[in-house]
N, C-alpha and C positions, 0 to 999 in steps of 0.2 A: 504494500500500500504506500501510495507516494502522494503526500498533501501538500499543495502549494497553498501559504498564507499570504494574501496579500495585507500587509499590515504597517507596522509602525504604531500603532495605539497600544495602551495600556492593555486592553484587551485581548488584542493579537499575541503580545507577549505572554499573558496568562494561558491563552490557548495553545501555544507552540510548547511551553511547560508542560500542559497536561498531556498533551500528545507525545511528546518523547519521553516523559517520564512513564506514563501510563502503558503505552505500548512500544517497548523497545523494538521491536520487529518493522514497526514503521519508519519510513524516511520522510521526515518534515523539514520543509523548506519555507522560510520567510523573507519575502521579497519587500524591501524597503525602497522608499522613493528617493532617499539621499538628499533630501531637503533639510536636514538637521547635521551640523558638523560632527557631532559626537552623540550618535543615537544611544540609547541602551539597547544593547543585543539581546534578541530572545535564544531561546534554546533551540538546538539543533542547527542546520545549515541556514547560511543566510547569503543572499545576493542583493546588490545596491545597483539601482538605477532604473531607468524605465525599459520598457519591453519594444518601442516602436509601435504604440497604438494596438489595435485591437487584432490585426493581423500578426504583428510580432508576438503577442501574447499567445495568439493560437497556435503558432509556430512552437513555440516553447513548451506549450502543453503537451504537443505532440512529441518533440524532440526527446524531453526530459520523462516522457511517459507517467504523467501526472494523473492520478484517479480521482483527485477530489481537488475543488478549487473553494477556497474560502476568501471573500471578500471582507476582509476586517479592516479597512481603511477608515480613516477620519470622516465622519459624516459630511463634512466640507471638501473631501479629496474630489468630488465630483465626477470628473471624466473617468478617471480609472474604473469607477462602479459599471459605466455603461460600455467601458471599453471589455469588461471581466464578462459582462451579460453576452456581449457579441462573441468573443473569443470563445468561452464554453461552449456556445451553441454551435459554433464552425467546426471546434475540436469535437463535439459529442462528449465533453467533459461535465460529470456533476458539480453545480454550482449553488454555493449556500451563502446568504450574507450574513455576518454579526454583526449588527445593529445595536449600539447602545441606546436606550430609551432617552427620549428628549427632557429637558426640565420642565417641569411644570411648576406654575406662580403658586406662592402658599400666602394664606392671610397676611397682610401687611406689606406685600410686594407691590411696587409701582412700576410694572413692568410696560415697555413701549416695543410693540413688535414692530419690525421693518423687514422688507422683502430684499435687502442687498446692503453691502458696506457704503456703496454710495448713498443709499437712501439714510443711512444712520449718520452719514457725516452731515447731511443735509438738515436733520433733525436734532444734532447734537446741540448747538448753539440756543436752542430754545429751551433747554432743560438744565443747563449749567456752564460754569467758566473754567472748572477744574476737573478733566475728565480721567477717568482710568482706562485706557485701551487694552482690552485683553482679547484682542482678534487676530494674534499671529503675525509674524515678521511681514508675510507675502500679500497681507491685506491693508497695509499702511498706505497706500498710495492714494486710497478713496480718500483719507483726510489731509492731502497735503494741501489743499485749499484753505482747511479751516484756520480763521484769521483771530477769532474772538474767543478761542478755549485754548487754555494752556494743558498739554496731554501727557501725562505719564505712560509711556509705552514699555508694557512688559513683553518681554519675548526671551526664547531660549538661546538664540543667536543674535548677534548684532545685528540688526537690519539695516539694508541698504536704503539710500533715498531714492525717491523723495519721501520725507517724514512731515508729519505736521509743522507748521511753522515755529509754532512755540512748544517744545516737547523737551522730554527728558526720557531716555531709556535707562529701566530698569531689568538687568538681565538675571533670570530665575525660572527654574524646572520644577513642574509640581511633580507631586501633588503637594496643594498648599491647605494650611490649616485656617480655622476661622481667625484664631487668635492672631496670626501672621497676616491675615487679610484687613483685620481691624486696625492694626498698627499701620498698614500701608495707607489706609483711607485717612488715619489723622495725620500722619506724617506729611502727607502732600495736600491736606485741605480737600479730598475728593467730595466733589458734590454730585456727579453723575459718572456712571459705568457704564462703558460699552462691549458688549460680549457676543459671541455666537452661540447659538444653543447646539454646543458641543455634546451634551449630556454628558452623565457618568459622575464618580466622585471626585476624581482628582483635581479639577477645578472648580467645584461647586460651592465651596467655602466661600468666595466671593460673594454669591449671591445672598449669603445668610449673614455676612458683614453689612451690606447694603441695606437688606431688610431692616436690620437693627437699628442702623444709622438714619433710615428713612430717606435713602438717596435712590433716585430714580434710575432705572435700568434699561438701556434699549438694547434689545435682542434681537438679532439678525436671526429669521427663520431658516431653517434648514432647505437645502435645492432638493429637486423632485430626484427620485432614485428610479432605476429601470423597471419596467412592469413586469411581472411574471416571473419575478426572480423571488423566491422565497425567503424571508428574514428571520431571524432569532435573535434573543436577548440576553442570551448566557453562554458560557463556555461548555457546559454541560451538555446543554442541547445541541451544539455542534458535535461535540464527541461523540454522542450518540448517533448523530446523523452520519458520521462519518463509519461508526461501526456496522451499520446498517448495509453501506455500499461493499464492504469487505466481507459480507456474509455470503 
């Protein structure tokens, strides 16, 4: 059994660990996009970089005799999920998506849903003057034209320009704690938070801190996913699905 995991997420690493330790006879390969300079490496084999679109991924599935393809990419990875669906259909390889549940507002939250980073940037000056941007370094270009808001930009790696005109970069890697997020909001005088609906626990603490502080949150909604692809929300469900293929 050869399982290819399209990953880079916390869930993808947990899945690779579960499959390699629980099934010693299986070959588990994780594919990382290479967007982070020093990624946390999963168990099993690791490859880095793109495949060359859906056709390239389909060729790789055939050449490496992949028996099961798992799309465990970030909810905002976007294109790769559609490439995975097309490649799996072309190569006749079973595909399952591991999709972490999205965040749900709790009592006391002041959330403002938007459809894109560009819409978030347009909406930002109406809600505050000191923003905490937690949208990833590749999404910062959308905020380059924001003039009236000072932005604290959190990123794993140093982001490349263009950045918001008035900004400070805060390098950090999750998971984050509520206590740590409270400290960031206090230290920088944050009055508005901007985030993608990434879901999961690793970066959810900022939402609790914002709720406690009464700070509005601009939430960028998730992009669409390929139709017809089965999705599950846990590593255990993926593991059981792969077992079924091997029977």
